[in-house]
mmJSON file of the N, C-alpha and C atoms, coordinates in Angstrom:
{"data_MODEL":{"atom_site":{
"group_PDB":["ATOM","ATOM","ATOM","ATOM","ATOM","ATOM","ATOM","ATOM","ATOM","ATOM","ATOM","ATOM","ATOM","ATOM","ATOM","ATOM","ATOM","ATOM","ATOM","ATOM","ATOM","ATOM","ATOM","ATOM","ATOM","ATOM","ATOM","ATOM","ATOM","ATOM","ATOM","ATOM","ATOM","ATOM","ATOM","ATOM","ATOM","ATOM","ATOM","ATOM","ATOM","ATOM","ATOM","ATOM","ATOM","ATOM","ATOM","ATOM","ATOM","ATOM","ATOM","ATOM","ATOM","ATOM","ATOM","ATOM","ATOM","ATOM","ATOM","ATOM","ATOM","ATOM","ATOM","ATOM","ATOM","ATOM","ATOM","ATOM","ATOM","ATOM","ATOM","ATOM","ATOM","ATOM","ATOM","ATOM","ATOM","ATOM","ATOM","ATOM","ATOM","ATOM","ATOM","ATOM","ATOM","ATOM","ATOM","ATOM","ATOM","ATOM","ATOM","ATOM","ATOM","ATOM","ATOM","ATOM","ATOM","ATOM","ATOM","ATOM","ATOM","ATOM","ATOM","ATOM","ATOM","ATOM","ATOM","ATOM","ATOM","ATOM","ATOM","ATOM","ATOM","ATOM","ATOM","ATOM","ATOM","ATOM","ATOM","ATOM","ATOM","ATOM","ATOM","ATOM","ATOM","ATOM","ATOM","ATOM","ATOM","ATOM","ATOM","ATOM","ATOM","ATOM","ATOM","ATOM","ATOM","ATOM","ATOM","ATOM","ATOM","ATOM","ATOM","ATOM","ATOM","ATOM","ATOM","ATOM","ATOM","ATOM","ATOM","ATOM","ATOM","ATOM","ATOM","ATOM","ATOM","ATOM","ATOM","ATOM","ATOM","ATOM","ATOM","ATOM","ATOM","ATOM","ATOM","ATOM","ATOM","ATOM","ATOM","ATOM","ATOM","ATOM","ATOM","ATOM","ATOM","ATOM","ATOM","ATOM","ATOM","ATOM","ATOM","ATOM","ATOM","ATOM","ATOM","ATOM","ATOM","ATOM","ATOM","ATOM"],
"id":[1,2,3,4,5,6,7,8,9,10,11,12,13,14,15,16,17,18,19,20,21,22,23,24,25,26,27,28,29,30,31,32,33,34,35,36,37,38,39,40,41,42,43,44,45,46,47,48,49,50,51,52,53,54,55,56,57,58,59,60,61,62,63,64,65,66,67,68,69,70,71,72,73,74,75,76,77,78,79,80,81,82,83,84,85,86,87,88,89,90,91,92,93,94,95,96,97,98,99,100,101,102,103,104,105,106,107,108,109,110,111,112,113,114,115,116,117,118,119,120,121,122,123,124,125,126,127,128,129,130,131,132,133,134,135,136,137,138,139,140,141,142,143,144,145,146,147,148,149,150,151,152,153,154,155,156,157,158,159,160,161,162,163,164,165,166,167,168,169,170,171,172,173,174,175,176,177,178,179,180,181,182,183,184,185,186,187,188,189,190,191,192],
"type_symbol":["N","C","C","N","C","C","N","C","C","N","C","C","N","C","C","N","C","C","N","C","C","N","C","C","N","C","C","N","C","C","N","C","C","N","C","C","N","C","C","N","C","C","N","C","C","N","C","C","N","C","C","N","C","C","N","C","C","N","C","C","N","C","C","N","C","C","N","C","C","N","C","C","N","C","C","N","C","C","N","C","C","N","C","C","N","C","C","N","C","C","N","C","C","N","C","C","N","C","C","N","C","C","N","C","C","N","C","C","N","C","C","N","C","C","N","C","C","N","C","C","N","C","C","N","C","C","N","C","C","N","C","C","N","C","C","N","C","C","N","C","C","N","C","C","N","C","C","N","C","C","N","C","C","N","C","C","N","C","C","N","C","C","N","C","C","N","C","C","N","C","C","N","C","C","N","C","C","N","C","C","N","C","C","N","C","C","N","C","C","N","C","C"],
"label_atom_id":["N","CA","C","N","CA","C","N","CA","C","N","CA","C","N","CA","C","N","CA","C","N","CA","C","N","CA","C","N","CA","C","N","CA","C","N","CA","C","N","CA","C","N","CA","C","N","CA","C","N","CA","C","N","CA","C","N","CA","C","N","CA","C","N","CA","C","N","CA","C","N","CA","C","N","CA","C","N","CA","C","N","CA","C","N","CA","C","N","CA","C","N","CA","C","N","CA","C","N","CA","C","N","CA","C","N","CA","C","N","CA","C","N","CA","C","N","CA","C","N","CA","C","N","CA","C","N","CA","C","N","CA","C","N","CA","C","N","CA","C","N","CA","C","N","CA","C","N","CA","C","N","CA","C","N","CA","C","N","CA","C","N","CA","C","N","CA","C","N","CA","C","N","CA","C","N","CA","C","N","CA","C","N","CA","C","N","CA","C","N","CA","C","N","CA","C","N","CA","C","N","CA","C","N","CA","C","N","CA","C","N","CA","C","N","CA","C","N","CA","C","N","CA","C"],
"label_alt_id":[null,null,null,null,null,null,null,null,null,null,null,null,null,null,null,null,null,null,null,null,null,null,null,null,null,null,null,null,null,null,null,null,null,null,null,null,null,null,null,null,null,null,null,null,null,null,null,null,null,null,null,null,null,null,null,null,null,null,null,null,null,null,null,null,null,null,null,null,null,null,null,null,null,null,null,null,null,null,null,null,null,null,null,null,null,null,null,null,null,null,null,null,null,null,null,null,null,null,null,null,null,null,null,null,null,null,null,null,null,null,null,null,null,null,null,null,null,null,null,null,null,null,null,null,null,null,null,null,null,null,null,null,null,null,null,null,null,null,null,null,null,null,null,null,null,null,null,null,null,null,null,null,null,null,null,null,null,null,null,null,null,null,null,null,null,null,null,null,null,null,null,null,null,null,null,null,null,null,null,null,null,null,null,null,null,null,null,null,null,null,null,null],
"label_comp_id":["MET","MET","MET","LYS","LYS","LYS","ILE","ILE","ILE","LEU","LEU","LEU","LEU","LEU","LEU","PRO","PRO","PRO","ASP","ASP","ASP","LYS","LYS","LYS","CYS","CYS","CYS","ARG","ARG","ARG","ARG","ARG","ARG","ASP","ASP","ASP","ALA","ALA","ALA","GLY","GLY","GLY","PRO","PRO","PRO","GLY","GLY","GLY","PRO","PRO","PRO","VAL","VAL","VAL","THR","THR","THR","VAL","VAL","VAL","GLU","GLU","GLU","ALA","ALA","ALA","LEU","LEU","LEU","LEU","LEU","LEU","SER","SER","SER","GLU","GLU","GLU","LEU","LEU","LEU","GLY","GLY","GLY","PHE","PHE","PHE","ASP","ASP","ASP","PRO","PRO","PRO","ILE","ILE","ILE","GLU","GLU","GLU","VAL","VAL","VAL","ILE","ILE","ILE","VAL","VAL","VAL","SER","SER","SER","ARG","ARG","ARG","ASN","ASN","ASN","GLY","GLY","GLY","MET","MET","MET","LEU","LEU","LEU","VAL","VAL","VAL","THR","THR","THR","GLU","GLU","GLU","ASP","ASP","ASP","ALA","ALA","ALA","VAL","VAL","VAL","VAL","VAL","VAL","GLY","GLY","GLY","ASN","ASN","ASN","ASP","ASP","ASP","ASP","ASP","ASP","GLU","GLU","GLU","ILE","ILE","ILE","ARG","ARG","ARG","ILE","ILE","ILE","ILE","ILE","ILE","ARG","ARG","ARG","ILE","ILE","ILE","ALA","ALA","ALA","HIS","HIS","HIS","GLY","GLY","GLY","GLY","GLY","GLY"],
"label_asym_id":["A","A","A","A","A","A","A","A","A","A","A","A","A","A","A","A","A","A","A","A","A","A","A","A","A","A","A","A","A","A","A","A","A","A","A","A","A","A","A","A","A","A","A","A","A","A","A","A","A","A","A","A","A","A","A","A","A","A","A","A","A","A","A","A","A","A","A","A","A","A","A","A","A","A","A","A","A","A","A","A","A","A","A","A","A","A","A","A","A","A","A","A","A","A","A","A","A","A","A","A","A","A","A","A","A","A","A","A","A","A","A","A","A","A","A","A","A","A","A","A","A","A","A","A","A","A","A","A","A","A","A","A","A","A","A","A","A","A","A","A","A","A","A","A","A","A","A","A","A","A","A","A","A","A","A","A","A","A","A","A","A","A","A","A","A","A","A","A","A","A","A","A","A","A","A","A","A","A","A","A","A","A","A","A","A","A","A","A","A","A","A","A"],
"label_entity_id":["1","1","1","1","1","1","1","1","1","1","1","1","1","1","1","1","1","1","1","1","1","1","1","1","1","1","1","1","1","1","1","1","1","1","1","1","1","1","1","1","1","1","1","1","1","1","1","1","1","1","1","1","1","1","1","1","1","1","1","1","1","1","1","1","1","1","1","1","1","1","1","1","1","1","1","1","1","1","1","1","1","1","1","1","1","1","1","1","1","1","1","1","1","1","1","1","1","1","1","1","1","1","1","1","1","1","1","1","1","1","1","1","1","1","1","1","1","1","1","1","1","1","1","1","1","1","1","1","1","1","1","1","1","1","1","1","1","1","1","1","1","1","1","1","1","1","1","1","1","1","1","1","1","1","1","1","1","1","1","1","1","1","1","1","1","1","1","1","1","1","1","1","1","1","1","1","1","1","1","1","1","1","1","1","1","1","1","1","1","1","1","1"],
"label_seq_id":[1,1,1,2,2,2,3,3,3,4,4,4,5,5,5,6,6,6,7,7,7,8,8,8,9,9,9,10,10,10,11,11,11,12,12,12,13,13,13,14,14,14,15,15,15,16,16,16,17,17,17,18,18,18,19,19,19,20,20,20,21,21,21,22,22,22,23,23,23,24,24,24,25,25,25,26,26,26,27,27,27,28,28,28,29,29,29,30,30,30,31,31,31,32,32,32,33,33,33,34,34,34,35,35,35,36,36,36,37,37,37,38,38,38,39,39,39,40,40,40,41,41,41,42,42,42,43,43,43,44,44,44,45,45,45,46,46,46,47,47,47,48,48,48,49,49,49,50,50,50,51,51,51,52,52,52,53,53,53,54,54,54,55,55,55,56,56,56,57,57,57,58,58,58,59,59,59,60,60,60,61,61,61,62,62,62,63,63,63,64,64,64],
"pdbx_PDB_ins_code":[null,null,null,null,null,null,null,null,null,null,null,null,null,null,null,null,null,null,null,null,null,null,null,null,null,null,null,null,null,null,null,null,null,null,null,null,null,null,null,null,null,null,null,null,null,null,null,null,null,null,null,null,null,null,null,null,null,null,null,null,null,null,null,null,null,null,null,null,null,null,null,null,null,null,null,null,null,null,null,null,null,null,null,null,null,null,null,null,null,null,null,null,null,null,null,null,null,null,null,null,null,null,null,null,null,null,null,null,null,null,null,null,null,null,null,null,null,null,null,null,null,null,null,null,null,null,null,null,null,null,null,null,null,null,null,null,null,null,null,null,null,null,null,null,null,null,null,null,null,null,null,null,null,null,null,null,null,null,null,null,null,null,null,null,null,null,null,null,null,null,null,null,null,null,null,null,null,null,null,null,null,null,null,null,null,null,null,null,null,null,null,null],
"Cartn_x":[-0.992,-0.092,0.772,1.996,2.957,2.943,2.883,2.834,3.992,4.737,5.808,5.302,5.159,4.621,5.717,5.339,6.341,7.331,6.919,7.82,8.688,8.723,9.524,8.969,7.804,7.16,6.558,6.501,5.877,4.557,3.625,2.307,1.776,1.07,0.385,-1.069,-1.612,-3.009,-3.839,-5.12,-6.05,-6.147,-7.03,-7.144,-7.562,-7.013,-7.365,-8.309,-8.555,-8.018,-8.764,-8.062,-8.621,-7.95,-8.649,-8.023,-7.042,-6.085,-5.123,-5.862,-6.858,-7.631,-8.288,-8.898,-9.542,-8.515,-7.357,-6.301,-5.794,-5.556,-5.099,-6.13,-7.392,-8.457,-8.472,-8.341,-8.338,-7.165,-6.028,-4.83,-4.765,-5.705,-5.754,-4.854,-4.519,-3.672,-4.518,-4.169,-4.8,-4.062,-4.758,-4.093,-3.343,-3.671,-2.986,-1.583,-1.36,-0.105,0.894,0.518,1.404,1.392,2.437,2.416,2.586,2.175,2.165,2.856,3.693,4.278,3.823,3.634,3.277,4.402,5.088,6.197,7.213,7.491,8.516,8.075,6.807,6.297,5.223,5.308,4.3,2.938,1.892,0.532,-0.398,-1.536,-2.534,-3.537,-4.408,-5.385,-6.375,-6.627,-7.607,-6.993,-5.683,-5.018,-5.507,-5.594,-6.025,-4.793,-4.715,-3.605,-4.155,-3.309,-3.766,-2.815,-3.086,-2.381,-0.89,-0.448,0.959,1.784,1.163,1.848,2.581,3.667,4.371,4.091,3.456,3.016,3.908,4.345,5.138,4.429,4.183,3.539,4.623,4.738,5.805,5.177,5.532,4.998,5.673,4.873,5.38,5.841,7.033,7.561,7.224,6.553,6.205,7.207,7.513,8.432,8.405,9.117,9.107,10.392],
"Cartn_y":[0.345,-0.138,1.007,0.678,1.668,1.62,2.79,2.873,3.735,3.198,3.958,4.333,5.63,6.144,6.26,6.381,6.472,7.627,8.707,9.85,9.712,8.505,8.136,8.673,9.307,9.745,8.529,8.599,7.532,8.033,7.109,7.466,6.284,6.59,5.564,5.556,4.366,4.239,3.804,4.034,3.659,2.153,1.728,0.3,-0.506,-1.696,-2.625,-3.658,-4.708,-5.053,-4.343,-4.176,-3.522,-4.141,-4.151,-4.671,-3.636,-4.121,-3.223,-2.253,-2.743,-1.889,-0.735,-1.019,0.027,1.005,0.493,1.357,2.307,1.775,2.625,3.698,3.331,4.29,5.388,5.001,5.963,6.939,6.44,7.281,8.041,7.758,8.481,7.927,6.636,6.006,5.158,5.193,4.339,3.003,1.889,0.581,0.197,0.815,0.535,1.15,2.165,2.915,2.517,1.594,1.23,-0.282,-0.761,-2.103,-1.955,-2.963,-2.863,-4.09,-3.832,-4.945,-4.861,-6.044,-6.162,-6.945,-6.314,-6.951,-7.553,-6.829,-7.231,-8.176,-8.578,-9.493,-8.777,-8.891,-8.266,-8.898,-8.061,-8.54,-7.975,-8.637,-8.204,-7.274,-6.676,-5.718,-6.33,-7.64,-8.268,-8.777,-8.588,-8.988,-8.104,-8.691,-7.966,-7.606,-6.339,-5.861,-5.412,-5.506,-5.188,-4.292,-4.169,-3.22,-3.469,-4.714,-5.025,-5.047,-4.74,-4.831,-3.54,-3.718,-2.583,-2.632,-1.589,-1.519,-0.547,-0.969,-0.083,0.048,1.286,1.575,2.05,1.359,1.625,2.04,3.224,3.709,2.972,2.565,1.858,2.897,2.702,3.581,2.982,3.76,3.327,3.914,3.185,3.704,2.849,3.302,2.513,2.625],
"Cartn_z":[11.422,10.405,9.928,9.581,9.079,7.559,6.933,5.477,4.992,4.026,3.374,1.991,1.756,0.501,-0.556,-1.834,-2.908,-2.751,-2.1,-1.917,-0.663,-0.092,1.083,2.397,2.367,3.598,4.3,5.602,6.392,6.95,7.064,7.577,8.387,9.45,10.223,9.79,9.589,9.178,10.379,10.256,11.303,11.468,12.328,12.62,11.399,11.294,10.216,10.772,10.114,8.807,7.685,6.565,5.393,4.166,3.045,1.825,1.277,0.505,-0.133,-1.047,-1.76,-2.66,-1.904,-0.753,0.048,0.604,1.015,1.539,0.463,-0.742,-1.844,-2.17,-2.171,-2.441,-1.384,-0.126,0.976,0.867,0.385,0.261,-1.061,-1.982,-3.245,-4.337,-4.266,-5.28,-6.219,-7.509,-8.508,-8.488,-8.257,-8.183,-9.455,-10.58,-11.84,-11.854,-11.036,-11.068,-9.988,-9.095,-7.987,-7.753,-7.062,-6.505,-4.997,-4.26,-2.803,-2.201,-1.198,-0.449,1.0,1.586,3.007,3.66,4.585,5.302,4.334,3.232,2.296,1.187,1.169,0.145,-0.674,-2.02,-2.871,-2.623,-2.623,-2.4,-3.471,-3.655,-4.623,-3.95,-4.761,-4.256,-3.283,-3.398,-2.516,-1.209,-1.021,0.224,1.369,2.544,3.735,4.553,4.936,5.757,7.102,8.125,9.475,10.231,11.508,12.374,12.492,12.489,12.708,11.423,10.293,8.999,8.65,7.889,7.296,5.797,5.301,3.915,3.164,1.985,1.131,-0.203,-0.607,-1.891,-2.84,-3.985,-4.935,-6.263,-6.735,-8.005,-9.161,-10.135,-11.307,-12.327,-12.873,-13.913,-15.276,-16.1,-17.448,-18.441,-19.433,-20.427,-21.677,-22.662,-23.876,-24.637],
"occupancy":[1.0,1.0,1.0,1.0,1.0,1.0,1.0,1.0,1.0,1.0,1.0,1.0,1.0,1.0,1.0,1.0,1.0,1.0,1.0,1.0,1.0,1.0,1.0,1.0,1.0,1.0,1.0,1.0,1.0,1.0,1.0,1.0,1.0,1.0,1.0,1.0,1.0,1.0,1.0,1.0,1.0,1.0,1.0,1.0,1.0,1.0,1.0,1.0,1.0,1.0,1.0,1.0,1.0,1.0,1.0,1.0,1.0,1.0,1.0,1.0,1.0,1.0,1.0,1.0,1.0,1.0,1.0,1.0,1.0,1.0,1.0,1.0,1.0,1.0,1.0,1.0,1.0,1.0,1.0,1.0,1.0,1.0,1.0,1.0,1.0,1.0,1.0,1.0,1.0,1.0,1.0,1.0,1.0,1.0,1.0,1.0,1.0,1.0,1.0,1.0,1.0,1.0,1.0,1.0,1.0,1.0,1.0,1.0,1.0,1.0,1.0,1.0,1.0,1.0,1.0,1.0,1.0,1.0,1.0,1.0,1.0,1.0,1.0,1.0,1.0,1.0,1.0,1.0,1.0,1.0,1.0,1.0,1.0,1.0,1.0,1.0,1.0,1.0,1.0,1.0,1.0,1.0,1.0,1.0,1.0,1.0,1.0,1.0,1.0,1.0,1.0,1.0,1.0,1.0,1.0,1.0,1.0,1.0,1.0,1.0,1.0,1.0,1.0,1.0,1.0,1.0,1.0,1.0,1.0,1.0,1.0,1.0,1.0,1.0,1.0,1.0,1.0,1.0,1.0,1.0,1.0,1.0,1.0,1.0,1.0,1.0,1.0,1.0,1.0,1.0,1.0,1.0],
"B_iso_or_equiv":[0.0,0.0,0.0,0.0,0.0,0.0,0.0,0.0,0.0,0.0,0.0,0.0,0.0,0.0,0.0,0.0,0.0,0.0,0.0,0.0,0.0,0.0,0.0,0.0,0.0,0.0,0.0,0.0,0.0,0.0,0.0,0.0,0.0,0.0,0.0,0.0,0.0,0.0,0.0,0.0,0.0,0.0,0.0,0.0,0.0,0.0,0.0,0.0,0.0,0.0,0.0,0.0,0.0,0.0,0.0,0.0,0.0,0.0,0.0,0.0,0.0,0.0,0.0,0.0,0.0,0.0,0.0,0.0,0.0,0.0,0.0,0.0,0.0,0.0,0.0,0.0,0.0,0.0,0.0,0.0,0.0,0.0,0.0,0.0,0.0,0.0,0.0,0.0,0.0,0.0,0.0,0.0,0.0,0.0,0.0,0.0,0.0,0.0,0.0,0.0,0.0,0.0,0.0,0.0,0.0,0.0,0.0,0.0,0.0,0.0,0.0,0.0,0.0,0.0,0.0,0.0,0.0,0.0,0.0,0.0,0.0,0.0,0.0,0.0,0.0,0.0,0.0,0.0,0.0,0.0,0.0,0.0,0.0,0.0,0.0,0.0,0.0,0.0,0.0,0.0,0.0,0.0,0.0,0.0,0.0,0.0,0.0,0.0,0.0,0.0,0.0,0.0,0.0,0.0,0.0,0.0,0.0,0.0,0.0,0.0,0.0,0.0,0.0,0.0,0.0,0.0,0.0,0.0,0.0,0.0,0.0,0.0,0.0,0.0,0.0,0.0,0.0,0.0,0.0,0.0,0.0,0.0,0.0,0.0,0.0,0.0,0.0,0.0,0.0,0.0,0.0,0.0],
"pdbx_formal_charge":[null,null,null,null,null,null,null,null,null,null,null,null,null,null,null,null,null,null,null,null,null,null,null,null,null,null,null,null,null,null,null,null,null,null,null,null,null,null,null,null,null,null,null,null,null,null,null,null,null,null,null,null,null,null,null,null,null,null,null,null,null,null,null,null,null,null,null,null,null,null,null,null,null,null,null,null,null,null,null,null,null,null,null,null,null,null,null,null,null,null,null,null,null,null,null,null,null,null,null,null,null,null,null,null,null,null,null,null,null,null,null,null,null,null,null,null,null,null,null,null,null,null,null,null,null,null,null,null,null,null,null,null,null,null,null,null,null,null,null,null,null,null,null,null,null,null,null,null,null,null,null,null,null,null,null,null,null,null,null,null,null,null,null,null,null,null,null,null,null,null,null,null,null,null,null,null,null,null,null,null,null,null,null,null,null,null,null,null,null,null,null,null],
"auth_seq_id":[1,1,1,2,2,2,3,3,3,4,4,4,5,5,5,6,6,6,7,7,7,8,8,8,9,9,9,10,10,10,11,11,11,12,12,12,13,13,13,14,14,14,15,15,15,16,16,16,17,17,17,18,18,18,19,19,19,20,20,20,21,21,21,22,22,22,23,23,23,24,24,24,25,25,25,26,26,26,27,27,27,28,28,28,29,29,29,30,30,30,31,31,31,32,32,32,33,33,33,34,34,34,35,35,35,36,36,36,37,37,37,38,38,38,39,39,39,40,40,40,41,41,41,42,42,42,43,43,43,44,44,44,45,45,45,46,46,46,47,47,47,48,48,48,49,49,49,50,50,50,51,51,51,52,52,52,53,53,53,54,54,54,55,55,55,56,56,56,57,57,57,58,58,58,59,59,59,60,60,60,61,61,61,62,62,62,63,63,63,64,64,64],
"auth_comp_id":["MET","MET","MET","LYS","LYS","LYS","ILE","ILE","ILE","LEU","LEU","LEU","LEU","LEU","LEU","PRO","PRO","PRO","ASP","ASP","ASP","LYS","LYS","LYS","CYS","CYS","CYS","ARG","ARG","ARG","ARG","ARG","ARG","ASP","ASP","ASP","ALA","ALA","ALA","GLY","GLY","GLY","PRO","PRO","PRO","GLY","GLY","GLY","PRO","PRO","PRO","VAL","VAL","VAL","THR","THR","THR","VAL","VAL","VAL","GLU","GLU","GLU","ALA","ALA","ALA","LEU","LEU","LEU","LEU","LEU","LEU","SER","SER","SER","GLU","GLU","GLU","LEU","LEU","LEU","GLY","GLY","GLY","PHE","PHE","PHE","ASP","ASP","ASP","PRO","PRO","PRO","ILE","ILE","ILE","GLU","GLU","GLU","VAL","VAL","VAL","ILE","ILE","ILE","VAL","VAL","VAL","SER","SER","SER","ARG","ARG","ARG","ASN","ASN","ASN","GLY","GLY","GLY","MET","MET","MET","LEU","LEU","LEU","VAL","VAL","VAL","THR","THR","THR","GLU","GLU","GLU","ASP","ASP","ASP","ALA","ALA","ALA","VAL","VAL","VAL","VAL","VAL","VAL","GLY","GLY","GLY","ASN","ASN","ASN","ASP","ASP","ASP","ASP","ASP","ASP","GLU","GLU","GLU","ILE","ILE","ILE","ARG","ARG","ARG","ILE","ILE","ILE","ILE","ILE","ILE","ARG","ARG","ARG","ILE","ILE","ILE","ALA","ALA","ALA","HIS","HIS","HIS","GLY","GLY","GLY","GLY","GLY","GLY"],
"auth_asym_id":["A","A","A","A","A","A","A","A","A","A","A","A","A","A","A","A","A","A","A","A","A","A","A","A","A","A","A","A","A","A","A","A","A","A","A","A","A","A","A","A","A","A","A","A","A","A","A","A","A","A","A","A","A","A","A","A","A","A","A","A","A","A","A","A","A","A","A","A","A","A","A","A","A","A","A","A","A","A","A","A","A","A","A","A","A","A","A","A","A","A","A","A","A","A","A","A","A","A","A","A","A","A","A","A","A","A","A","A","A","A","A","A","A","A","A","A","A","A","A","A","A","A","A","A","A","A","A","A","A","A","A","A","A","A","A","A","A","A","A","A","A","A","A","A","A","A","A","A","A","A","A","A","A","A","A","A","A","A","A","A","A","A","A","A","A","A","A","A","A","A","A","A","A","A","A","A","A","A","A","A","A","A","A","A","A","A","A","A","A","A","A","A"],
"auth_atom_id":["N","CA","C","N","CA","C","N","CA","C","N","CA","C","N","CA","C","N","CA","C","N","CA","C","N","CA","C","N","CA","C","N","CA","C","N","CA","C","N","CA","C","N","CA","C","N","CA","C","N","CA","C","N","CA","C","N","CA","C","N","CA","C","N","CA","C","N","CA","C","N","CA","C","N","CA","C","N","CA","C","N","CA","C","N","CA","C","N","CA","C","N","CA","C","N","CA","C","N","CA","C","N","CA","C","N","CA","C","N","CA","C","N","CA","C","N","CA","C","N","CA","C","N","CA","C","N","CA","C","N","CA","C","N","CA","C","N","CA","C","N","CA","C","N","CA","C","N","CA","C","N","CA","C","N","CA","C","N","CA","C","N","CA","C","N","CA","C","N","CA","C","N","CA","C","N","CA","C","N","CA","C","N","CA","C","N","CA","C","N","CA","C","N","CA","C","N","CA","C","N","CA","C","N","CA","C","N","CA","C","N","CA","C","N","CA","C","N","CA","C","N","CA","C"],
"pdbx_PDB_model_num":[1,1,1,1,1,1,1,1,1,1,1,1,1,1,1,1,1,1,1,1,1,1,1,1,1,1,1,1,1,1,1,1,1,1,1,1,1,1,1,1,1,1,1,1,1,1,1,1,1,1,1,1,1,1,1,1,1,1,1,1,1,1,1,1,1,1,1,1,1,1,1,1,1,1,1,1,1,1,1,1,1,1,1,1,1,1,1,1,1,1,1,1,1,1,1,1,1,1,1,1,1,1,1,1,1,1,1,1,1,1,1,1,1,1,1,1,1,1,1,1,1,1,1,1,1,1,1,1,1,1,1,1,1,1,1,1,1,1,1,1,1,1,1,1,1,1,1,1,1,1,1,1,1,1,1,1,1,1,1,1,1,1,1,1,1,1,1,1,1,1,1,1,1,1,1,1,1,1,1,1,1,1,1,1,1,1,1,1,1,1,1,1]
}}}
């Protein structure tokens, strides 16, 4: 699977399937601080991603 990180770097991940939550943990991201899209559609932490998916991790900006 292809992963686009918040800093615009690309990374290939090992074989899936894996949950988004497990993938974020493996990459060192806190699920509270990011949202994730799979092939252009937002997904939840319990979604399963696989080898053919393109994953984008987007950091959430907090402000007030």
